[in-house]
N, C-alpha and C positions, 0 to 999 in steps of 0.2 A: 450568435456564434455557434459554429458546428464543433461539437465536442465528442471525441471518441474515448471511451474508457475501455482499455484493453485488458484482457484476462480478468474480467470481473463477471462473476455469476450472481453476486448478492444484489446488484442494482443500487447499492447505496450511493456511490459517487455519481452514477448516472442520474438518479432521482434527485439528488441535491441540485444538479445543474438544471434539470428539467423544472424544478420549482422556481428557479431564477429566470425562467423564460427561454433557456437556450435549447438548441436542437442537439440533444445528446443521445448517444447510443452506446450501449455496452456490447462487449464481444467476448465470448468464451467458447471452448469446446463443449462445455456444459450448458444446459438450458438455464435461463435466469430464474432465480428464486423469487423475484418480484416482477409482476407483469409490467411490461414497458418495452420501449424500443430495444431490441437485442438481436445481434447476429450470432447464431450458433454455428461456429466454424472457425477456419484458419483466419487469424487476424490480418495476415498478408493478402488475403482476398480483397479487403476493403480499405487497407491503410492508405492507398493512394487516391482516395475518393474526395479530396478537397477539404480535409479537416483543418480547423484553425487551432485546435488544442488537442493534445492527447495526454491522458493520465493512464499509465500502464503499471500493472501489478504482476510482473513476470514471476513464474513459479520459483520458489526459494528453496525447495527441498534439498537441492544439491549445491546451493550457493551459501546458505547460512552457516555460521559457525556453531549454531545450536546443534546439540547432538553430535559433536565432533568425534565422539568415540567411534562413529561409523566412517570417518573421513577416508581411511585407507582400505575399506572393504572392497572386495573384488567388484570390478566394473564401476566403481564410484568415480574414479578420475575421468573416465570417458563421459559419463553422464554430466559431471561438473562442467567439463569443457563444452558440451552441447548446450547446457543451460546458459553458460556465459556468452556463447555465440548468439543465442536467442536474445539475450539482454542487449547485446551490442547492436544487433539488427534493429530492435526497437528504437534504441537510442539514436540510430542514424537514419531513421525512417523520415520520409518527406513530409513532415508536419512541422510548421514553424515554431510552435511553443510546445514544450514537452515536460512532463514530470514522470520519472520512473521511481518506483519505491521498492525497497527490499530491506530485510534485516541486515545488520552488521555481518559481513561475510567476505567471501572470495572476491566479489566485485570491488570492494574497497582496496583490496591488496593488489590486484592485477590490472584493473581498469583505471579508476581514479577514485579519489575520496568524494563522498557526497557533498552537496552544497549545504545541506541541513540535516540534522537529526532531531526528530520530534518524538513526543510521548503522547498518548491519548489524553492524559490528565492535563496537558497544556491547553486543551480545547473543550474541557467540560466533562469528559468521561473519566471516572475515577480509577483508572487502571494504568499499569506500567507495561509498555511494549515498545521498545526502542525501534524506531523506523527511520531508515535513511532515505533521503530524497535527492535524486540527481535531476537538476533542473536546466532547461534550455529556454532562454529568453523569458524566464519567470522569476519574480522576486521571491525570496524565502517567505514562508507563512508567518505573519505577525501573531504574537501571543504575549501575554503579560502575566508575570508572577504576582504583581500588585497593581492597584490603580495608579495611573499616571495622568499627566496633563493631557495626554494624547490618546489614551486607550484604557478602557476598563479592564479590570482583572479578568483573565480567562482561565487561569489555572484553578484546579480544585484539588482537595486533598485525596491522596491515593488510599484506596480501601482494599487491603489484602482480602483475597478470597476466603482464606481461613488461616489459622495458625496451627502448625504442627505441635505435638506434645513437647517437643524440645524448645518451643518458643519461636521457631523460624516462621516468618511471614511467607505465605505462598501466594503468589500473584497470578494474574489472569492466565498467562501462557502455560504455566506449570499446572494450574488447577483444572484445565479442561480435561474431562475424562477420556481415556484412551479407547474410543470406539471408532466406527467407520466414518463418522462425521467430524472427528476431531480436527482434521486439517482444514475443513471448510470453516469451522467456527474460529479457529486461530488466524485464518488468513483474511477474514472479512474486515474491511475498513471500518473503523469506529465512526459513528454518526457525527461527532463533533469535528473530526478531521475532514470528513466529506463536506460538511457545511462550510468549514473555513476555506476549503479549496474553491467551492462554488462562489462564496462571498467575495474572496479576494482575487481570484483569477478569472471570474466570470465577467 
C-alpha cells in the first residue's frame, strides 16, 4: 500500500508503516529528522501521485484553542482562515482513505466534529494530549481501557511530568520548555499512536 504522511518531519508515522512493509513517504517543508523516504516541499506537488492512504498533520498554531489569549491578536483571524483552507484542501484531496489530525479547535466549530478523539495513553505512551481525528473511509482506532474477550488492554497510567508547589499536575504539553524546538516536540506523533495507525490501517 502507498502511504503519504503529510506535514510530518519526525518520520514516526512514516516509519511505523515502513516497518509493516508499506511504501510510505513523509512530506514537510522541513527536512526529516529520521532518515527515510521524505519529500521536502509542498504537499500538493505530490498529493495526486496515486496514494492509497494519507495521514495528515496540518499545522495547528492558528487552529487550536490552546493559547486562546492570542485569538484576537492582529492578523490572527486571517492566518486562522488560511490554516482552515489548508486543512480543507487536504481533507478533499484525491486520496481514497484519509486521516487528518489536529487538537480541539476551530476546525471542530466551523468544519465538522471529528470522528474520534484520542489520547497518547490509550496506546501505551503515559501522557495526555487530546488529539482529534477526521477520518475518510477509515475505522476509528481500537483501544481498550481493560482486557476484554476481544482485545488486550492498551491504556496505561498517565504520568504527570511534574507537580507544581500548589499540587497541580503538569502534563506533557505544558511541561515542554519554551525554546525554539518546543513546537516540534509538542507536534510530533507519539510512537504508540503511530504504531496503532500502521497496525490497524495498514
